[in-house]
N, C-alpha and C positions, 0 to 999 in steps of 0.2 A: 504493500500500500504506500509506504513511504517512498519507495523507488518510483512508483507511478507519479506521485505528487511532485517529486524532484524533477522528473522528466518533463512534466507539464509546466513547471515553473521555468525550467531552462528553455523550453520551446517558446514560452510566452516572452521571456526576456530577449531571446534571439529575434523573434518576430518583431517585437517593438523596436529593437535596434535597427533592423532592416528598414522598417517603415520610416523611422526617424532619419536615417541616412538618405533614403530616397527623397524625402521631403526637402532636406537641405540641398541635395544635389540638384533636384528640379529647380529649386529657388535660385540657384546660382546662374541659371541661364540668362536672366534679364541683365545681370551685372556684366556677364561676358559680352552680351550684345552691345551694351553701352560702351564698353571698353573698345570693341572692334569699330564702332561708329566713330570713335575719336580719331581713328586712323584714316577716315574718309571712305570706307567701304560702303557700297550701296546695299539695299535690302536683298535683292535677288542674288548678288554675288556671295553674300554671307550665308544665305540660306542654301545655295547650291553647294558651297563648301561643306557646310554642316552635314548635308545629306550624302555627299560623296564620301565623307569620312565614316558615316554611320552605316551606309548601305551594305558594305562588305559583311558587317556583323549580322545584319538581318538576312542577307543572302545565304550566309553560312548556316544560320538557324533554319531557314526554309529548306535548304538542301538536306540537312540532317533529318528534319522532320519527314521530308518526302521519302528519303531512302530507308528510313526506319519504319515506314508504314503508318506514321502518326497523322497523316493528312487525310481527312475524309473526302470522299467523292461527292462533289456538288453538281447541281444542275447548271447548265450554261447561264441561265438568268441570275443565279446566285453569284457566279464569278463576275458577271457584268456589274452586279450590285457592289461587289467588293471593289472592283476597279473604280466605280463612280465614288464610292465612299472614300477610297484612298486619295482621289484627286480633290474632291469637294470637302470631305470631312477630315482628311489627313493633312493635305498641303495648305488649303485655303486658310484655316485658322492660324497656321504658323506664319504665313505671309502677313495677315492682318495684325498679328501680335508684334512681329518684327517691325512692321511699318509704324505701328503705334508707339513703339519704344523710341522712335526718333523724336517724339514730341513730349512724352511724359516721363516722370521719374520711374526708376525700377520698382520702388516701393508701391507706388500707386498702380502700376501695371499688374503687379502680383495680386493686389487686393481686388482689383476688378476681375481678373481671371478666376479668382478663388470662388466667385459666386456662381460658377457654372452648375453646381449641383442644384441650386434653386431654380435655374433655368430648365434643367431636366424635369423637375417637378411640374413647372408651368407648361412645358411642351407636352409632357405626358398627359396632363389634364386636358389640354386643348385637342390633341390629336388622338389619344387613346381613350379619352373619357374617364381617366382615373380621378377619383375624388380627392380634394384637398381639404384636410382637416384644420381645426382651429390652431393646433400647434404649428402646422406648416405655414399658415397665414401669418402668425406672429414671427416665425423664423424668416419668412420672406421679407416682411417689413423691416425687421431688425437688420438683415443683410444689406438691403438697399439704402437704408438710412446710414449704415456704416460706410458704404462706398461714398455717399454724399459728404459725410463728415471728413473722411480721409482725403477726398478731393479738395475740400476746404483747407486742409492742412497744406496741400501742395500749393494752392493759390496763396496762402499765407507766406510760404517760403519764397515764392517768386515775386510777390508783391502785387500782382494783378492777374486777372483771368484773361488769358490770351486765346486768340482763335486757334493757334497751334496746339495749345493744351486741350481745347475742346475736341479738335480733330483726333489727337492721339488717344484721348479717353474713349471717343466713339469707336475708333478702329479696334481697340482692345476689347471693348464691350461686345462689338459684333463678332470678334474672334471667339469670345466665350460663348456667345449665342450659337454660332455655327458649330462649335465643338459639342455643345449640349445637344443640338439636333442630330449630330453624327452619332452620339452615344445612344440616343433613342432609336435611330434608324438601324443601328448595328445590333440591336438587342436580339433579333431573331437569327442573325447570321453567326454570332459568336458560339452559341451552343452547337450549331451544325459543324463548324469548322474547327472549333477549339480556340482557346485564348491565345496560345503561342503562335499557331499557324496564322490566325487572323491578324495578330499584331505584326508579324513579319510581312505578310502580304500588303497590309495597309501602308507600312513604312516604305516598302519597295515601290509601290505605286506613287506614294508621295515624293520619293526620290526622283522618279521619272518625270513627274509633273514639275518638280523644281527645275530639272534640267531643261525641259521644254520652255518654261517661263523665262529662264535665263537666256536662252537662245533668241527668243523673239523680242527681248527688251534691250534698249541701248544702255551702255554702261560707261561711266567716266574713266574706268581703268580696266585693262584686260585682266582676266582671271589669273594669268601667270605673271602679272606684274604688280601684285599686291605686296604690301610690306610683310615681312616674315612674321611679325607679331600677329597679323590677321590669321594666317594659316595655323599658328599655334593655338590661338583662341578657338578657331573653328574645330580643330581636332579635339581640344579639351571639351568643348561643348558637345561634340558628338559622343564622346566616351562618358564623360562625367555627368552631363546634364540630359542625355538622351538614352543611350543604351543601358548603362549601368543601373540607373534608378528604375527603369522599367522592369528589370528582373528583380531588383531588391524589393520593389513594391509588391510584385506578384508573390514572391517568397514570403514576405511579411504577412500579407493577407491570408495566405494558406495556413500560417501558424497561429494567428490571433483573430482572424475574422475581420470582416469589413467594418463593423461598428467600432471596434477598438482601434483599427487602423485609421479610421476617420478622426478619432480623438488625437492620436499621435501626429497625424498629418496636418493638423491645424497649426503646427509650428512653422509651416511653409512661409506665410506672409511675414511673420516676425523674423525669420531667418533672412528673407530678402531685404527687409529694412536694415537689419544689422550689417549684412554684406555690402549693401549700397552705401551705408555710412562709412564702412571701413575702406572700401576700394574706390568709391566714386565721390566720396565727400558729400553725399546728399544729407540735407538737414532732416532731423527727426523732431517732429512737432507733437504737442499734446493732442491736437486734433487728429493727426495721423494715427497715433497710438490708440486713441479712443475709437476711431472708425474701424481700425483693424480688429479691436476687441469685439465690436458689434458684429462685424462680418464673420469672424471666427465662431462666435456663439451661434449666430443664425445658421451657418453652414453645418456646424456640428449637430444642431438640433434636427436639421433636414436629413443629413446622412445617417445618423444613428437610427432615426425612425425608419428610413428606407431600408437600412440593413436588417431590421427585425422582420420585414415582410417576406 
């Protein structure tokens, strides 16, 4: 009995550590993007580098899953759906997010993105007819009030509300909205294909979409003429903020469940604010911290309730 309890405690500790590391790693992405922008790289060039560096990992995973017989046979329309989701739900939110980061702080970007679980609830209610309870209504209100308060903190730091800030916040908000729609739309495909095969396929399609978008867009600098610093950041972003946390999060949820993972994962916005303060010199205001606390509380209330169903 004692051995079983010890094993359970160890699994819980390891799972929580995995989720914590994943949250911190994911949160570092915005800081890396801002650092790369300081070297003059454009959105499409940075994105295509990120996907070029991460694609071999996902291609290796897809090949291993295929040759070990872990990929389910899907109908052609399901594969078409996967391709569309990879382009629209995989790549488009990335581009919107990266574009928004050119105008807003890393801290505000993470806070806005963090409300995507509330958007999943709203989209599920509108599209799938799922009921929204009183707890969800309060959580939604708290989350969006938190975003408004945090945005007020950013305005306080800058000194005025600029059109660029509004554009950046809107781009990040739409990114979160598109990603939430992607999660709802992918709900019936993930059980058919499996989590790992689905993720690998989506990321590979997103990589292809990134390459196509880069080719059709003009760029101030050639991809092979960027500063070395940009390549290093893109590689770090691909490994530390893309591939590694995706596996850590899956392993963590497997050990402690989605509800407890949601609690640990709320460290994400706080981690971004701290990293942005350390590496970018971004101000930390009382309004930003208060807004972050509201968003974290609202999202936690939504995700833990969802996790019980």
